[in-house]
N, C-alpha and C positions, 0 to 999 in steps of 0.2 A: 671655582668649584661649585657644582650644582648641589643645592640643598637636599638633605635626606628627607624624604616624605614619610610622614607617620599617618597611619590609618587607625580608625577606631577598632578595637578588638572585636572579633567576630560576634560574640554574643550581644554586645551593645548595638553593632551595626545591624544585626538581624532584627532587633526590636524596632528599628527605624524603617523597615520595610512594610509594604502593604500586605494585608491578609492574602491577596492574590499571589504575590511574590513569595510569601513564606509558605504558602501550600502548594505551589506547583512543583512537580517532580521532573527531574531530567530524564532523558531517554536512556533506557537500560541498554539498548542496542549501541548507542554511541559510547556508553562506558565500556562495554565489551570490546567494541572496536579500538578503543584507546588502549586497552590491555594488550590486545593483539599487536598493535603498532609498536608497543614498547618491547614486546618479545622479538619481533622482527628486527628492530633496531639492535638488539643484543645478538643478532645472528641466528636465532632459532627458527626451525622450519615449521611454518604453520600453514595449513590449508584453511584459508579463511572463507567460511560459508556464512558469514554473519550479516553483511551489509547488503541491502537491496539495490545494488549498484552494478555498473558495467565497467570493467577495466577496459580502456581503449586498446591496450595490446591485444585483447582477445576479440572485443566487440566495439569497433570504431563507429563513428556516426556515418550515415550515408555520404559518399563522396559528393554527390550533387547538392546535398545540404551544406557540407563544408564549403563548396565553392560559392554557393549562394550567400553565405555569411561573409566570406572574404570580399565578395563583390559589393555587399551592402556597406561593409566597413570602408572600403577604398572609394566609395562614392559619397562618403560623408554622412551616412545614415546613423549619426551618433548623438542627436539631440533627443530631447524628451519626445517619447511617443504619446499618442492619445492614452490617457489613463486607463480606458476600458478596452483598449486593443485597437490597432489601426484598422481602418475600414477594409483594406485589401485582405487582411489576414481573416477578419470575421466573415468576409465574402468567401474565402477560400475554404474555411471550415464548414460553412453552410454547403458548398458544393461537395466537399469531401464526404460529409455525412450522407448527403443524397446519393452519391455514387456508391459508397461502400455499405451503408447500412439502410438505405431507403427512407431516411428521416428527412423531412423538409422543415428545417428550422429557419426562421427569418433572422437577419443579422442583428435585429434588436432584441433577439433572445439569446445572443451569444456574447459572453463576457471573457475577455482574455486576461490572464494574470501570470505572475512569475512561478508557474508550475500549478499542479493540482492541489497542493497543500494549502496555499492561502484561500482557494476557493472552497475547500472543505471547511476551514475555519470560518470563512465569510458566510457560509450557509448557516452555521451555528448562530452567529451574531445577527444575521438578518432575519431569521425565522424564530428564534427563541428569546423569550424574556427570562430573567432569573426565576428559577423554580419550575420552568416548563419541562416536560418529560420528553426524553429522547430514547427511543428504543434501539439497541444494536446487539449483534452476537458477540460473544467472547469465546474464543480469541478473535480479536479484530485490531485493526491498525489505528492507533492514536486517538480513538474515540474517548477514552477516559480522560485524556488530557484536555481535549476540547470541551468536555463537560465542565471541568474545573474552571477553565478560562472564561467560559460563558455563563457560569452560575446556573446551569441547567441541572436537572435531576436525571440520573441514568436508571433505566431499567435494563439490566444486562440479561441476555438470553443465553445461557450455556448451550453450546453445540458440540457435537462429538462426531467421530468418524461414522457412526451409523447413520447420520443424516448428511454425510459428505461435508460436515462442518458448516452447514447452513441452517438458519432457523426454519422451522416448518410453519405452515399456516396455523396449525393447531397451537403451537407454542406462542405465536404473535397474537392471535386473535383476542385473548383475554385482556391485553394491554392497550389496545387501539383506542378505546373510547377516551382514555385520559392522556394520550400522546399527542405531541406536536409534530414529531419528526421520526421517521424510520430510516435508519442507515444500513445500506447493504453495499458490498463490494464483490464483484465478480468479473474475471477470475480473482480469487481472494489472496490478499496478504493477511496472515502468513501462511495459509494452508496450501496454496497452489491448486485448489479445487475450483470447480466451475459449477454454477447454479443452473440446474436443469431448467430448460424453458418451461416445462409444465409446472414446476414448483414456483418459478417466478410469476407465472400467470396467477397461480392461486393467491399469492401474496398480493399482487396487484389488484385482484378482484376484491380482497379484503379492504384495501385502501379506497377503492372506488365506492364500495358499500358504505364504509364509515363517513366518506365525504358527502354522499347523498343524504345520509341521516343528519349530519351537521348543517347542510344547507337548509334543510327543512326547519331546523331549530335556530338557524341564525348564528352558529358557532364558527370560530376560526377553523380553517380547514387543517387536515393532516397531510404532511408532505413526505415524499419519498426521495431521499438522497442516494443516488446510485453511482458509485464510483466504479468506473469501467476503465481505468488507465491501463489495464493489462489486456484489453479485449482483443487485441490483435495476436495474442500469444496463447492459442489453444492447441492441444495435441490429441491425437487419437480420434476417438469418437465424440470428444466434448465439443459442445456447440455453444457458442456465445449468443445470448439474446438480450435485447433491451426491453425495459417495461413498456415504453411508449410504442415500440415496434409491435409488441404483442397485444397491447390495449391502448390505441390511440387516445381514448378518452382520459388517460392518465396524464397527458401532457400538461394540463394546468397545475398539476399537483407533483411534478417530478422535476428534479435537477440531476442532469447527467454531468459527471466530471470526467476529463480526459486531458491528455498531455503528450508531447513528444518524447517525454523522458523514457518511457518504457517501450513505446512502439518503435523508436528509432535510436535506442541506446544513447539518448541525449539528456541524461540526468542533469548535467552541469549547465545546459543552455537555458533552462528555466523559461519555458513556454507551455502554458496550460490554458484550458478553457473549460467554461461550463456552459451547458445549453439548458434554458429554463424559461418559464414565463416571463415576458418582457417587464411586467411590473416588479417581479422579484429581482430581475437583472439590474434594473434601474437603481434600486436601493442598495444592492450588494456592491454595485460599481462605486457608489458614493462612499460606502464604508471603506473598500479596499483602496480607493483613491486617496483617502485621508492617511492610510497606512503606507502608501507608496509602494504597493505590491505589483506594480505593472512589470511586464516582461521587457527586457532590453530591446531596443528598436532594431538593431542590426538582425537579431534572431527572429523577430516578428517579421521583418521584411523577407528574410530568407525562407521562413517557414510557409509564408504566403505563396512564395514561388514554388517551393518543393511540394506542397500538397496536391498541386495539379499534375505532377508527374506520376500517373497511375502505374505505368509499366516499371518505372524505376523503383517505385515504392514496393510493388510486388516482388520484384527480383530481390530487393534488399531484404525484406521480411522472410521470404522463403529460406535464404541462407542463414539469417539470424535464428530462426526457429529450428532449423536442422541442428546448428551448433548447440543451442540451449538444450534440445531434446537428447542429444548425445550424452551431455553432462548429467542431466536428470536420469536418463536411463542407466547410466553407469552406476550411479549412487543407488538407484532403485534395485538394480540387479545385485549389487554388493550386499545390501541389507536383506534382500530376499534370500540370498545364499546363507546368510547368518541365521535367518529364522528357519530355513530348512535344516540347518544343522543343530536346531534346538535352542538356540540362544534367544533371550527374552527381547525380541525386537519385532516391530511391525511397521511396514511402510506402505503409504498410499501411493498408488499408481499415478505417474505424472498426468496432469489434466491441463494446466494452464500456468501463466505467469512464469516466473523464474525460480519458483520454490518447490520444495519437496517436504512433505510432513512425515516425520519419523518418530515412532514411540520406542524409547530405550528404557526397558523396565528394570532399572537398577536401583530405584528407591527402595530402601530397606535392606539392601546388600551392603557389602563393604569392599574396600579395595586396600591392600597393604595394611590392614588393621584399622583403617579409617572408615567410620560409618558413612553411608551415603543416605542422607535423610530427606533431601530435597532435590528437585531438578536443578537447582543452582550447583549443588554438590557434584552432580553427574556432569553438568556442563564444565565446571572447573577441572574435574578429573580428566575428561576427554581432551581438554585443551593442554593441560599439564603434562599428561602421559603419552598422548598421541599427536599432539599439534593439530588438534581437529577443532576449529572454531565454529560453534553452532549457537543458536538463540533459543532458550526455553520459551515455551508459550506464555509464561508469566510475564514476559516483556509485552504481551498483547492482551493483558487483562485477565487471563486465566488464573484462578485462585487454587484449584486442586492440583496436587503434586502427582500428576498422572503419567509423566515421563515423555511428554510430547515436545519435539523441537522442530524449529524451522531451519532449513538448509537452503541457502541462496547461492546460485551457480554462475551468476554473471561476472564474477571477478576472478574466476579460477580456470585453469586449463585442464584438459583431459588428463595429462600426465600428473598434475596435482592430485586429482582424485584417485587415479590408480595407486599412486604412491602412498596415500594415507589410509586406504581401506584396510590393508593388513594390520596397520598399527591400531586402528579402531577395533577391529575384530579381536586382537590380542588383549586389549584392555577390557572389553566386554566379557570375553571368556574367563579371564582372571577374576573379575568381580562376580560373575554368575556362579563361579565354583566356590566362592568363599561362604 
């Protein structure tokens, strides 16, 4: 008979943890996702718009990529890859960026890892010492967690719908003299908005001007971390631009992040890359190598082969974008109809990524006699009464209870959205009348 294991009670074991471990916060999105999984296990009907993922039933990976992975596995490509990315993949990424974006990056400026997330964290650890200042907008994805893990100091720049949820040059300029890192993401998670090229140029010019000043004074440079993992997913008149494409002189101060996760519905395959100055790449490769954050070898081999198939990539992404936009448009139209009917909602037109930003102005109202004091109260109400799973912007660092929510469409069907919108409208109508 196996012995019964006894563990130290939670308060005592917590005291044994490091300050880092005691202070880190878990993902709000994952907590909401766990709540929804429990509801579905009980047989409840939920339209889950919470997780930034793709359900393979609706959005499978490209067939050619699937075939290349199977070929790599069957040919025995299952040993350790080069920790910084196999050379054929780095060469393929260089050619892909030259072909698609007109950017000529050498292979020694390309670092491969298990998705874009380790590279984002790696940039924090490579560039920032404890106490260094990082600038980023709120809402934004995961920056507050990486600030804690790196010991950096955050200067959060609140952004609103009036600036398309991006920081303006006027907001950023006063903070640049003391900062070491500016983090931007476009198309943006959580807002689904796209940074206009002219606005990106203004921000890039500020970074260049600051670095010219620092070079004259012998100070460490300011870097721009530009997460463009959703860059292939833009809609309507929205245009994606890269800072180094607009201002080539920014290349020594810029890190671009990308992955197959969002471009090819391949979130679980864990292949991402960063393009950066070779000296930064060398140090970041060492850090992530010690962590063991390299991408699986079969997926690296397969991605190297797939990135050269321009026609197949184009056909796949055209179909993928159409399916995503159908879902985003259906949500947008549904909330626009609610607004036209006088309900307290506001929706941003789809621009990019897989997200829609919707403001549901029920804070200060009540439903069934229960006060709605916070976005979390509204979120819980929509899930409980309408089976509508969404994420409040508080999960992305926003402090004010302004009613904004992220809705992610990669894991739902058109029928799911059609079925849930009348339920959502009924709940909002009841609360708005109270």
